[in-house]
N, C-alpha and C positions, 0 to 999 in steps of 0.2 A: 777362570773364575774360582775364587776361594770357596772352601767348603762352607763357611758361615754364610756366604752370599747365596749359595745353593739352598741352604736351610731357610733363608729369608724368602726366597722365591717359593719354596714349598709352603711356607706359612701364608703367603699371599694367595697361592692356589687353594689352600684350605679355606681361607676366608671367602673366596669366590664360590667354592663348592657349598659352603654353609648358606650363603645368600641364595643360591639356586635351590637348595633343599627347602629353605623357608618359603620361597615363592611357590614351589610346587605343592608342599603340604598345606600351606595356608589356603591357596586357591581351591585345592581339592576338598578341604574341610568345609569351605563355604558353599560349594555347589552340590554337596551331598543332599539327597532328599530329606525332608523333614524340617520343621521350624524349631530351632533351638529355644527360642523364647517360649513357645507353646510347651515344649517338653520340660522346660524348667518350672513352669507355673502349674502344669497339669491340665487335665481335660476339663476341669470345672471352672477354670479362669475365663473371664469375659474377653471378648475381642479387644476391647479398649485396654485392658490390662496387658494383653499380649503385645499390642502395638507400643504401649508405653515402655515395656521392658526392651523391645527390639530397638527403640530409639536410644534408650539408655546404654545398650550394648553396642550401639553404632551399626546395627545391621541394616539400617535404612540408607547407609552411605554406599557408594560404588565400591566394589571389591578393592581396586587400587588404593583408595583412600583408607579403607579398613586396614589394608596391609601396612600402610605408612604409620597409622596410629599404633598398630601392633609393634612395629619395629622401634618406634619411639619408646614404648614401654619396655621392650626387650633390652634396650640399652641401659636401662636403670634397674633391671632385674624383675620387671613386672610382666608376668606371663598371663595375666588376666585371672579371672575367677572361675573355678570349676562349677558348672551347672549342677553337678551331681552332689559334691560334698559341701558346696557353698563356701569353700575356703580358697585362698590364693593357690593357684596351680604350683607356684614355686614352693609353697609350704608343703603341699602334698608330695612333690617330687623329693624334697629333703626328707620327708617322713618315710616314703616307700623305697627310695633308692638303696639305702644300706642293706635291706633284706636281699635285694637282687645281687648287689655287689658281693655280699657274703656268700651267696649260693654259687655264683660263677667263679669266685676266687677258689673256693674249695674244689669246685669242679675242675678248674685248671690245675690245681695241685695234684689231683688224681690223674689227670691227663699226663702230666710230666712224670710222676713217679711210676706210672704203669706203662705208658706208651714208649718212653725212651729206652728203658731197660729191655723191653720186649723187642724193640727195633734192633738193639745191639745184639741180642741173642739170635735174632733171625739172620742178621748179617754174618755172624760168626759161624752159622750153620746153614749157609746158603744152599737151597734146594734140598735140605735135609728135613727130618721130621719136625723139628722145632720151627723151621721156616714155613713149612706147609701149614702147620697148626696156627701160627700167627697170621698167615694169609687168610685162613678161614675166619679167624676172629675178626680181622679187619674188615673182611667182606660182610660179615654179619652186622658189625657195629655201624657200618656206613649205610647199609641198604635197609635195615629194619627201622621203621619210624620211631622217633624218640618217645612219642606218647604211648605207643604200644609197649615198649620196654618199660616205661614208667608204670603202666598198669600191671604188667606181669610182675614187676618187683613188689608192688603192693599186694598182689594175690599170694605170691610165694613167701615173702619175708614178713608181711603184715598179717594176713589172714591164716595161712596154712602153718607157718612156723612160729608166728607171733614173736619174732625177734625184735622188730623195730616198729616205731610208730609210723603212720602213713599220711598224716595230715598235720598242717600247722608247723610252727617253728619251736614251740615250747609247750610242755604239758600244762593244763589249766591249774594244777596244784602249785605251780611256781610263778603264776602271774603276778602276785603281789610281792614276791620276794626279790624281784629283779628291777632295779632302777634303770631308766633309759639315759645313758650317757652319750653313746655314739650311734646307736641304732643297730650296731653289730652285736647280736646276742652272744656270740662266742667271746666277745670282749666284755660286754656289759655284765654277763654272769660272773666273770672273774673280778671285775671292778666292784661288784656288789658283794663279793666274798661268798657266793653261793655255789659251791663246787658241785652239789647235786644237780642244780639247774644247768651248770656248764656241761655236765655229762649228758643230761637230757637234751640239750641243744645240739650236741654232736649226734646223738641218736636220731634226732629229727632231720638233720641235714644230710646224712649219709646217703639215703636212697635217692632223693631228688638230685643230689650232686653227682652220684654215680650214673644215674640215667642220663643226665645232661652231658656227661663227659665221654660217653661211649663212642660217639661219632668222632670226637676229637682224638680219642685214644687210637682208633683205627688209622686216622690220617697221619698222626705223629709217628706211629709205629712204622708205617710203610715209607714215609719220607726219611726217617732216621736210618732205616735199613738200606735204602737206595744210596744215601749219602755215604754211609759207612762202607759199602761195597766199592764205591768210586774211589774212596780215599785209602782204604787199607792196602791196596796194591801199589801205592805210590812208592817211589824210590826211597824217600826219607823214612817211610814207615818200615820198609824192608831193612834199611840201615840200622834203625833202632833195634829191630829183632836181632840183627847180626851182632850188635854190641852185647847181646845176652840180657837185655832188660826183661823183667817179668812180663808175661803176657797181659796181665790186667793193667799194668802201667802203660804199655803200648796202646792198648785198646782205649782206655779212658782219658789218658793225658794227651796222646798224640793223634790218635785216629778220631775219637769222638769230638775232641775240641775243634779240629779242623773240618769235621763234617757237620758241625752244629749250626752253621749259618742258615741253611734252608729250614731247619727245624725251628730256629728262633723266629724266622719270618712267619711260618705258619702258626706258631704259638701266639704271636701278636695279633694276627688276623682272627684266630679262633677266639681269643679273649674279647675282642671287640664285637664279633658276631654273636657271641653268647648273650650279650646284653639285650639284643633284639630277638634271639631265638628261644629265650627262656620262658616265653609266655605259656606254651603248652604244658611244660613241666610244672610251672607255678599253678596253672589251673587244676591239673591232676592232683597235686599235693596240697591244694588250698594254701599256697605259699603267698603271704601278703606282701608281694614285691611290686616293683615298678611295672613289670611286664603285665601282670594281672590287672593292675590299675589302668594301664593303657587299653587293654581289651575291654574293660568295663566302660571306659570313656568312649570307645568306638561304638559299642552296642547302644549306648545312651545318647549318641550324637553330641557328646560333650566336647565341642570343637576346640576350646581353649586347652583342655587337658590333652587332646590328641596331638595338637601342634607342640605343646610343651614336652610331652614324652618323646615325640619323634625328634625334636631338636636336641634333646638331651642325649638320645642314642646316637644321633649324627655327630654331635660334638665329641662324644666318647670314642666313636669309631675313627674319626680323622685324627684325633689327638693320639690315640694308641698307634696308629699307622705312622705318624710323625715320630713318635718316640722310638718305634722299631727302626726307622731310617737312621736316627741318631745313634742307636745302639749298634746297628750293623756297621756304620762308619767307624765307630770306636773299636769294635771287635776285630774287624778285618780292614786294614788300611787300603787294601786293593779296591774294596768297594768305594771307599771315600774318594780315591783317585779316579775311579770310573765315573762317580757322580760329578766330580769337577770337570772331567773331560767331556761328559755328555752335555754340559751347559756351555 
């Protein structure tokens, strides 16, 4: 079977996975305790008003019929109305998603520029001081809860040293000087020509992004180290050294390039998982992103918002995994041939 046929089958599998996810999360949101109509209208609303809203929302129908109605709306981009914000859920997602994407993108950037070099250093100094030090760093970053690290960063860099802000995305003094073009403040501040606000946006994002990236740094560091150790003793690497090539060239062009496949895989999975794992960091830093919006929706039994946020994260996760599969097939032809052979 050709590689493109394999990708088509993967897309079909993704579609089935998303349908299964929609069934599970929709059913779960409908059977949770609490009356969404009552919560939307408040405790002072009469029973007749609550019943009328329940009928308007379709809550009087069997759950399978409610699901079919929801899927019809989903096909045209209608995710329902949020009971909390009174706006379309799709509008809320478009508004809050850029803040989370900006946070996890900066977090991934830190993961790459810190984790990969440290993994290379650890591999070059196997069982040495640098290797043991990076092992301790990796153990700490993976084992300590992210919210604890986030709080410690606030205490150290915010309260004690007073180096960086600890809440929000931008200082209040810049609120009126930045227009919303994309929702990404690092971009919008530049498009608005406000360099001071751009610097302030970087200052606000550093701590939450670093706290979010630590677990990923530890994973990338150890995987890069293991892959580098497996590759650096291969015959072709020894041959490059024998030709007298500089050590840095052998390391980064021939060794790291061929050891990068497992690292690329974990980077794709990390980026997708961060979209769902950012909620604790967003809560600690009062970051107005999609994850904190989803937590608020769960606490208020805002089922349309809960389903919308979950589906958004699910689509992002499977899409990034699919993209990683495509990239792996392009980077290493052996993987593409293995995919074709497995089908």
